N, C-alpha and C positions, 0 to 999 in steps of 0.2 A: 432072240435075235443073235446073230453071230457076234462073237467077241473078237476084235481085231488086234493084231500084234503091231503096235506102233511104238516108236522110240519113247523111252520113259520120260524124257525131258518135255514131252508134249502134255504130260499129265500133271496133276496138281494136288497138293495136300489139303487145301481148303475146299475148292469146288468139288473135288471127288467125293468128299464126305457129305456135302450138302446134296449133291445129286443122288448119291446112294440112298440117303434117307427118303428123299422125295419119291424115288422109284419104288422103294419098298412100300411106302404108304399109298402110292397112287400108280400102280402098275399099268392101269388102262388109260392113263393120261387124261383124266377127266377134270382135274383141279388145276386151273391156270393161275391161281394166286401165287405171288412171289414168296420167296423164303426171306425171313428177317434174321440177319446176323447182327447182334447188338454188342458193341464194344464199349458201351457206356457213353463215352464222349463222341462216338461216331456210330451211326446205324446204317446198315446196308440193306436195301431191298434188292434181292438177287432174283432175276427172272426164273420162272419155273423151267423154261426150256431155252437153251442157247448153246453156242459152241458147236464143235464137230458133229456133223450128221453122219448117217450111214454111208452116203456116197463119198464124203471127204475121208472118213477113216479107211474106207476101202481103197481109195486112191493112194493115200499115204502108205498103207501097208504094201501095196503092189510096187510103189516107187522104191521103197527101201529094200524090198525083195529083189528088185532088178539090180540094185547096187550090190547087194550081197552075192548074187548069183553070177555076176559078170565083172570080176575084179580086173580083168585084162582087156576089157572092151570099152570102146567109146559109148557113152550113154547120153542120149538127147531127150529133151522134152519138147513137144511141139510148141508149147508156150507155157506160161505159168501154170503150175500144177493146180493151184487154187489162188484166189485173190487174197493172199496174206503174205506180207513181206518177210516175216520171220521164217515161215515154212519154205518159201522159195529161196531165201538166203541160205538156209541149211542145206537144201538140195544142191545149190551151186557149190557150197563148200565141200560136197562129196564128189565134185568133178562133173556133175551133170551140166550140159549146155542147153540153152534155149534156141530153138530153130527160128521162132517168130516171136514178136512182141504181142501184147494182148490185142492189138488192133489188126493183126495179121501181116504186119510189115516183116519182111524177111531179114533175119539177122545172120543166118548161115545159108548160103546158096544150096539148093537141092542137089546140085551136081558135086557138092563136097561130101555127100553121104555115100556110104558103101553098104553092100548087102549084109555084111556081118556086124554093122552098127546096131545098137539097141535104141529103139525109139519108143518112148512112153507117150501114149495118148492121154491127155489130162482129163479130169473129171467132167469138164464141159463137153467132151466129145470132140469130133472134128468133122470136116466136110467130106463128102464122097470124092471130091476132086483131089483133096490131099491124100486120102487113102489110096487113090489110084496112082498118084505120083510115087508114094512110098512102095507100093506093090511093084511098080515098074522097075524101081531101083533094086528090088529083091528083099526089102526089109519086111520082117514078120510083123504085121500091124495088129495081130490079135493077141500075141503072148503077153504084152504089157499094156493092154488097153484098159484104162481105169475109168472109162465113161460111166457116169452115175446111172444106176439102174432106173432111176426115175426120169432121167433125160431120155433113156432108151424107151421108156414107157410112152413118152410123148411122141417119139418117132413112130412107134408101133401104132399108136392111135391115129396119127396122121396118115399112115399107110392105109389103115382101115377106112378112114374118111375119104381118102382119094379113090379107093376101090368102089365106094358108093357114090362117086362123082360129086363130092363136095370140094369146094375151094377151101384151102387151109388158111385161116387167119391166125397169125402168130402174134400174141401179145409179148413184146420184148423190145430190147434196144438193138437196133439193126447192126451195130458194130460190135456187139458183145460176142465172145467166142461161142457161147452156147446157142445164141440165136442164129449166128451164121451157120452153125452145124445143123440146127433144126430146119432152117430154111433150105439148106442143101438137100437134106433127106426128104423134106416135104415136097419139094418141086419135082422130085423124081416120079411122084405118084399123082400129082394134081397141081393146078395153078396155086400159087402161094403169095401171100401179102403180109408184110410186117406192120403192126400198129404199135406205137410207143405208149399211148395213153388214151384216156377217154376223149380228149380233145380231138385226136386223130380219128377215133371211132366215129365221132359226130360228123366230121368231114366226110367220112366214108358213108355215113347214113344219108347225108345230103345227096351224094352221088347215086346211091341205091334208089332214092326217091325221085330222082330226076331233077333235083334242084341245082345240080352242078353238071358241067359238061365233061365229056370224055377227056378233052384236053386238060381240064382241071385235074383229073385223076393222075395223068401222067406227070404233071408238074408237081402236085402235092406229094406224091409218093415215089418220086424219082429215086431209083436205087433200092427200092423196097418191095418190088414185085417181080415175079418170075417172068422169064422170057415168053413173049407171045400172049401176055395177059390181056384179055378183052373184058373191060368192065361190064358191058351190057350182057355178055354171055356168062361171065364167071362170078358174078355177084348175085346170082339167083338162088344158089344153094351153098351154104357155108357151114364151117365148123371152126370153133375157136380153141386153140391150144396156147400154151404159154412157155416162155422162158421160166424155168422152175424157180428162179430167185426173185421174180416179180411179186408184187403184193397180190396175194390170192384174192383179196376183196376187190381189187381193181380189175383183175381178170374177170371176176364174176360180174362186176358192174358193166364192163364192156360187153360181155355176153348178153346180159339182160337188156342192155340198150339196143344191141343189134337185133335181138329177138323182137323187141317192140317195133323196130323199123320194119322187120319182115312181116309182122302182123299188120302194120299199117298198109303195107304194099299188097300183101297176098291174102290177108284175112286169117283169123284164128283157126278156122277149121282145117287149113292145109299147112299150118306152121311147121309140122314135123318134116314136111317135104323140103323146107327151105333153110332150117338151121338145126344142127345136131346138138344133143345134150352131151357136153364134154367135161362135166365137173370132175370126172374120175381121173383127169390128167394132172390135177393140182398136187404138188409135192407135199407129202405129209410133214416133212421136217420144216420147210419154209412156213407151212401153215401153223405148225405148233409154235415156232418161234414168234410168229406174228400174233397168235392168240395169247401167248405169254406176255407180249408187250402190251396188249390191251389190258391184261391183268395188272401190269405195272401202272397203267394210267388211272386205275381206280384208287391208287394210293396217293398220299401227300408226301412231297419231298422237296428238298432245297434245290437240287439239280440232278441231272442224269448224266451218266457216263456210258457211252457206247464204244466198245473196243473192237477194232478190226481193221482190215486193209482198206485204204481210201478208194480203191477201185472195185470194191466188193459191192455188187448190186444189192444182195439181200441185206447187208449191213446198212447201206444207205437208206433202205426202206424202213429199217427200225428207227433210224434217226428221224426220218420224216414223221413217223407216228409219235415219237416221244416229244419232239419239239412243239407239237400242238399244245402241250400243257406245261412242260418243264423247260427251264434253261438247259440245253442239251449240248454236251461236248463230245465230239467224235475224235477219238484218239487211237493211234495204232498200237501203243504200248505205254509202259510206265515212263519212258523217257520224255513223253510229251508233258508230264507233270513236272515242270521245271523246278518250282518251289511252291510254297503255300500262297504266293501272290500271283503266280504266272502259270498259264496253261497254253499249250499249243493245240489248237483244235481245227479240224478240217471243215470248211464251210461247203456243204453239199450244193449250195446254190451258185456260188462263185467259183467253186472248184479250186479254192486256194487254202493253204495252211495259214491260219491266223494266230497271232500272239495276243492272248486276251488276259484281262485282269481276272484273277482267281481268288475269291475272298474266303478261302477255306478257314483261315485262322480267325476271321471275324465272326464265324458261326460258332456259337457255344457248343451246340450238340447237333451237328449236321446230320440230316437223313439223306442218303445218297442212293439213287436208282443206279443199278449196274446190269448191263447185259452185253452180249457180243454177237457177232455174225456167225454163220455156220462154218466159216473157214478159219475161225480164230481158235488156237489152242487154249484150253482151260488154264494152262500154266501162265499165259500172258495176262489173263484176267486175275489170277492169283497175285501176280506181281503188281498189278495196278492197285488191288486192295491193300497189299502190304505197303505200297508207296504212300497211299493215303494215310494209313496208320502211322507211318514214319513222320509224314509232314505234320500230322495232328498231334504227334508225340503221345500216342496212346500207350499206356503201360500194361493194360490187361493182356495176358498171354493169349495168343491166337487160339490155341487149343481149348482154353477155358471158355471162350466165346462159342467155339464150335460145340463143345460138350453141353453148354447151356441150350443151344439150338437143338441138339440131338435128344435132349431130355424132355422136350415138350412137343406136342402134336403141332404140325404145320397149321398156319392160319387157314380158315375156310370162310 
């Protein structure tokens, strides 16, 4: 796999050594057990897979390349490069400006842009409508296009489904940049509909089976279907793709449910004529990170730390998985670890940052689960580990613990 050139401060002395060892021992990524880093008075279970994925590293490399190659030009990002505040703050510090916020609200009017401006398309991709606006201005939309290859894979699969007269069902959050882009590309080739979760899929199932009316469809899925969508006509032959940062297990669950609905309506013998097999659109990195989280759930620990941007979809799903078993704190960086008694943690259910009691000092030898989202630099995870060691007043040198880890075979 390609090695990307990204700024050194995104890398880390601790995590880089842990990942290098696991990669050497498990090059085919078959072992999802976590790595144990033992400092005596604190133990960390570190997820087998986490942090920057191929698409994110590719996007960051291109963004900094754009900065280096255009010192005298204005440089814009359509919206946040990825959902991580540290990464976006650093890009802003280099003079990059955001044209839109993450919900698509305009921050800089289109008519303020000029043909010689540099516009970077973020890893999420963008809509055909925005590409057209930029092209009309004269901006080169391809030179610094950082759209993740796995997002483009979903678009290509959608195009193929459309050519075979399937309606495209997109498992995603309708206001997420990636889903907006995928919806835009999908509806060019076929009717398209966005489903957020299994609950919405079940509502769709009731519509397919005639248990709800057409007017129910337009009300339940307002703003989530393509223009001219006709439920009676367009829900007879479907294919499911996803926003790549959604839970892969949930995408498969939705697909399996809708397949059973189609069997119930049309029969097993003709099922291939009514729903496509789209398992090949699931993102490997999201899948690996989620599988590694299931590996964490097999361990015992006092609490879990998930590090990443609070608006990061893939990171939120890791929190969802871990909080089923552990007290789980969602933090953006080490600054949320105020002291040994207090932690600032983002509540994914209320969407609020909470100040919580943190009983680190009360635990004699805490065992801590730690992972991060695909948009979080390893250096930030490193800093969180070091902050825990500082709060716990650990005296064992970090490299000594790493050397101990490197000297033994990873747990199986």
